[in-house]
C-alpha positions as CSV (number, residue, x, y, z in Angstrom):
1,M,-49.2,72.3,-61.3
2,A,-48.5,75.7,-59.8
3,T,-44.9,76.6,-59.0
4,S,-43.8,77.9,-55.7
5,A,-43.4,81.4,-57.2
6,E,-47.0,81.2,-58.4
7,L,-48.2,80.3,-54.9
8,T,-46.4,83.3,-53.3
9,P,-48.8,86.2,-52.8
10,P,-47.8,89.5,-54.4
11,P,-46.1,92.0,-52.1
12,V,-48.4,94.4,-50.3
13,D,-47.6,98.1,-51.0
14,L,-48.7,100.3,-48.1
15,T,-46.8,103.4,-49.3
16,G,-49.6,105.1,-51.3
17,E,-51.8,108.1,-50.3
18,I,-54.1,107.4,-47.3
19,D,-57.7,108.3,-47.7
20,V,-59.7,108.1,-44.4
21,V,-63.0,106.2,-44.6
22,G,-64.1,106.4,-41.0
23,R,-63.2,105.7,-37.3
24,I,-63.4,102.3,-35.6
25,T,-65.6,103.3,-32.8
26,D,-65.1,100.3,-30.5
27,S,-61.3,100.7,-30.4
28,S,-59.7,101.8,-27.1
29,N,-57.2,104.0,-29.0
30,L,-57.8,106.0,-32.2
31,A,-58.1,103.5,-35.1
32,V,-59.1,104.6,-38.5
33,L,-60.4,102.6,-41.5
34,A,-58.8,103.9,-44.6
35,T,-57.7,103.1,-48.2
36,V,-54.3,103.3,-49.7
37,S,-53.9,104.4,-53.3
38,T,-51.4,101.6,-54.0
39,L,-53.9,98.9,-52.9
40,P,-57.1,99.4,-55.0
41,G,-60.0,97.6,-53.6
42,R,-58.4,96.9,-50.2
43,H,-58.6,98.6,-46.9
44,V,-56.2,99.3,-44.1
45,I,-56.3,100.1,-40.4
46,Y,-54.4,103.2,-39.5
47,K,-53.5,103.9,-35.9
48,P,-51.8,107.3,-35.5
49,V,-49.5,107.8,-32.5
50,R,-51.3,111.0,-31.6
51,G,-54.4,108.9,-30.9
52,E,-52.8,106.6,-28.4
53,R,-54.3,106.6,-24.9
54,P,-51.6,106.8,-22.2
55,L,-51.1,103.6,-20.3
56,W,-49.4,103.2,-16.9
57,D,-47.3,100.2,-17.9
58,F,-46.2,101.2,-21.5
59,P,-44.2,104.3,-22.5
60,D,-46.3,107.0,-24.2
61,G,-46.3,107.0,-28.0
62,T,-44.9,103.5,-28.4
63,L,-48.0,101.4,-29.3
64,A,-47.8,101.9,-33.0
65,G,-44.2,100.8,-33.0
66,R,-45.2,97.6,-31.2
67,E,-47.9,96.9,-33.8
68,V,-45.2,97.0,-36.5
69,A,-42.6,95.1,-34.4
70,A,-45.1,92.2,-34.0
71,C,-45.3,92.0,-37.8
72,V,-41.5,92.1,-38.1
73,V,-41.1,89.3,-35.5
74,S,-43.8,87.2,-37.2
75,E,-41.8,87.5,-40.4
76,L,-38.4,86.9,-38.9
77,G,-39.4,83.7,-37.2
78,G,-41.5,82.4,-40.1
79,W,-44.9,82.6,-38.4
80,D,-46.3,85.0,-41.1
81,V,-49.5,85.4,-39.2
82,V,-49.6,89.2,-38.6
83,P,-51.0,91.1,-41.6
84,P,-48.5,93.4,-43.4
85,T,-47.9,96.4,-41.2
86,V,-45.7,99.4,-41.6
87,M,-44.9,102.6,-39.7
88,R,-45.4,105.7,-41.9
89,D,-46.8,109.2,-42.0
90,G,-50.5,109.8,-42.7
91,P,-53.2,112.5,-42.5
92,L,-53.2,112.3,-38.7
93,G,-49.4,112.0,-38.4
94,P,-47.1,109.1,-38.0
95,G,-48.7,105.7,-37.1
96,S,-49.0,102.1,-37.9
97,V,-50.8,101.0,-41.1
98,Q,-51.9,97.4,-41.4
99,L,-53.7,95.6,-44.2
100,W,-57.3,94.9,-43.3
101,I,-58.1,91.2,-43.7
102,G,-61.3,90.7,-45.7
103,D,-63.9,93.2,-46.6
104,P,-65.0,95.5,-43.6
105,F,-68.4,96.0,-45.2
106,D,-69.0,92.3,-46.1
107,P,-67.5,90.0,-43.4
108,V,-66.9,86.4,-44.2
109,A,-69.0,83.7,-42.6
110,D,-68.2,83.2,-38.9
111,D,-65.2,80.9,-38.4
112,R,-64.3,81.4,-34.8
113,V,-61.0,80.5,-33.2
114,V,-62.2,81.2,-29.7
115,D,-65.8,80.5,-28.5
116,V,-68.0,80.1,-25.5
117,V,-69.9,76.8,-25.1
118,P,-72.1,75.2,-22.4
119,E,-69.9,74.2,-19.5
120,G,-68.1,70.9,-20.1
121,R,-69.1,70.6,-23.8
122,T,-65.7,71.3,-25.5
123,P,-66.0,70.4,-29.2
124,A,-63.8,67.7,-30.6
125,G,-60.4,69.1,-31.6
126,W,-60.8,72.2,-29.3
127,R,-59.2,73.1,-26.0
128,A,-60.9,74.2,-22.8
129,V,-59.4,77.3,-21.1
130,F,-61.7,78.1,-18.1
131,D,-65.2,77.8,-16.9
132,G,-67.4,80.8,-16.1
133,E,-70.9,82.2,-15.9
134,T,-72.8,84.5,-18.2
135,P,-74.6,87.6,-16.9
136,G,-77.8,85.5,-17.1
137,G,-76.3,82.8,-14.8
138,A,-75.6,80.1,-17.4
139,S,-72.5,78.0,-16.8
140,V,-70.2,78.1,-19.8
141,T,-66.6,77.1,-20.9
142,V,-64.3,79.3,-22.9
143,V,-62.7,77.2,-25.6
144,H,-60.3,77.7,-28.5
145,S,-59.4,75.8,-31.6
146,G,-56.7,73.1,-31.3
147,A,-55.4,73.7,-34.8
148,D,-51.7,73.7,-35.4
149,D,-51.7,77.3,-36.6
150,V,-53.5,78.5,-33.4
151,R,-50.9,76.6,-31.4
152,S,-48.1,78.3,-33.2
153,L,-49.8,81.7,-32.5
154,A,-49.7,80.9,-28.8
155,V,-45.9,80.5,-29.1
156,L,-45.6,83.8,-31.0
157,D,-47.6,85.5,-28.2
158,A,-45.3,84.1,-25.6
159,A,-42.3,85.4,-27.4
160,V,-43.6,88.9,-27.9
161,N,-45.2,88.9,-24.4
162,N,-48.7,89.7,-25.7
163,S,-50.8,91.1,-22.8
164,D,-54.1,91.2,-24.7
165,R,-54.8,88.2,-26.9
166,K,-58.5,88.2,-27.1
167,G,-60.5,85.8,-29.3
168,S,-61.6,88.6,-31.6
169,H,-57.9,89.3,-32.4
170,C,-57.7,85.9,-34.1
171,L,-59.2,85.9,-37.6
172,R,-59.5,83.5,-40.5
173,D,-59.9,84.8,-44.0
174,S,-62.1,83.4,-46.7
175,D,-59.4,80.8,-47.5
176,G,-59.2,79.7,-43.9
177,R,-55.8,81.3,-43.2
178,L,-55.2,82.4,-39.7
179,W,-54.3,86.0,-39.0
180,A,-53.5,87.8,-35.7
181,I,-54.2,91.5,-35.1
182,D,-54.0,94.1,-32.3
183,H,-50.4,94.0,-30.9
184,G,-50.1,97.4,-29.3
185,V,-49.5,96.1,-25.8
186,T,-46.6,93.7,-26.5
187,F,-42.9,93.4,-25.9
188,S,-42.9,94.7,-22.3
189,P,-39.7,93.6,-20.5
190,T,-42.0,92.7,-17.5
191,P,-43.8,89.4,-17.8
192,K,-47.4,90.3,-18.9
193,L,-48.6,87.3,-21.0
194,R,-52.4,87.6,-21.0
195,T,-54.2,85.4,-23.5
196,V,-57.1,83.1,-24.2
197,L,-54.8,80.5,-25.8
198,W,-53.8,78.6,-22.7
199,G,-54.9,75.2,-23.9
200,W,-51.4,73.8,-24.4
201,A,-49.8,75.1,-21.1
202,G,-47.0,72.8,-20.0
203,E,-47.0,70.7,-23.2
204,P,-43.8,70.3,-25.3
205,L,-43.3,72.8,-28.1
206,T,-43.8,71.3,-31.5
207,R,-40.7,70.8,-33.7
208,A,-42.1,73.4,-36.1
209,D,-42.4,76.0,-33.4
210,T,-39.0,75.2,-31.9
211,G,-37.7,75.8,-35.5
212,R,-39.5,79.2,-35.6
213,L,-38.0,80.2,-32.3
214,Q,-34.5,79.2,-33.4
215,K,-35.0,81.1,-36.6
216,L,-36.0,84.2,-34.7
217,Q,-33.1,83.8,-32.3
218,R,-30.7,83.8,-35.3
219,A,-32.4,86.9,-36.7
220,L,-31.9,88.7,-33.3
221,D,-28.2,88.0,-33.5
222,D,-28.1,89.5,-37.0
223,D,-27.3,93.3,-36.9
224,A,-29.6,94.2,-39.8
225,S,-32.6,92.3,-38.4
226,R,-31.9,93.6,-34.9
227,A,-31.8,97.2,-36.3
228,R,-35.3,96.8,-37.7
229,L,-36.6,96.2,-34.2
230,D,-34.4,98.8,-32.5
231,D,-36.1,101.4,-34.8
232,L,-39.5,100.4,-33.4
233,L,-39.0,99.5,-29.8
234,P,-37.0,100.7,-26.8
235,E,-33.6,98.8,-26.6
236,H,-34.5,97.0,-23.4
237,D,-37.7,95.7,-24.9
238,V,-35.7,94.1,-27.8
239,D,-33.2,92.6,-25.2
240,A,-36.2,91.2,-23.3
241,L,-37.5,89.6,-26.5
242,A,-34.2,87.9,-27.0
243,R,-34.2,86.7,-23.4
244,R,-37.8,85.2,-23.7
245,V,-36.9,83.4,-26.9
246,R,-33.8,81.8,-25.2
247,E,-36.0,80.8,-22.2
248,L,-38.7,79.3,-24.4
249,L,-36.1,77.2,-26.2
250,A,-34.4,76.1,-23.0
251,R,-37.7,75.0,-21.3
252,G,-39.1,73.5,-24.5
253,V,-42.7,73.8,-23.3
254,H,-45.7,76.2,-23.6
255,P,-45.7,78.5,-20.6
256,F,-48.1,78.3,-17.7
257,P,-50.3,81.3,-16.6
258,D,-48.5,83.5,-14.0
259,P,-50.4,83.3,-10.7
260,D,-49.3,86.8,-9.9
261,W,-50.7,88.4,-13.1
262,P,-54.3,88.3,-14.6
263,S,-53.6,85.8,-17.2
264,V,-56.8,86.1,-19.3
265,P,-57.9,89.4,-20.9
266,W,-61.4,90.7,-20.3
267,P,-63.6,90.3,-22.2
268,P,-62.0,87.1,-23.5
269,L,-63.7,87.2,-26.9
């Protein structure tokens, strides 16, 4: 039988020389597929600060830091669902560098976390989010997996105030492990939760997710852990994170959509 040490994946070293492979053309900000010399056979996604498109509701030059901060929070709370991500220099200047899940040139078989089905035909074990209509006029329902790891991701998104959780940002690798990517528009001190993972709205948090929030709360009270986030985010954003964690624990339920804010990203997938 394998020991716990044998089951622990080796650390990911993202410090090597970056070699650019090509640009991700459908990204709203500059995103570059690259390799890192310390990770032979693997790829990374490199998002330089200089390629960030200005946004009206986020300070300029902060998106890469938010990508890394999401990874830090995922680690501090024990979600471990954001791929290893660091802030470092590269051929296009400082930016976030994140491990690419899978092979970009040979994707694994489709294992969707979010899907569109004919209206009212939610698969067993899935959750319906909303009904809609395709450009061709067909009535459909947007649904997401009801798996425990997806439910935990919904809690992480509420904690980091994710304003762009699309279905394509939820991935399963060849082993079925859930990963979450694209966290550039997170941690705003203003409520902006916008996600497709609303299927548990109003339901009690699980004991496991309550434990993750409590673990994160303790980490935010620790000077060293807090300093990791202060290096990546404006101070008031970290204060707002701590406040949201306290509120989630006090309420003990998954949040509801805000009627004064567009609560679902477009497109949802």
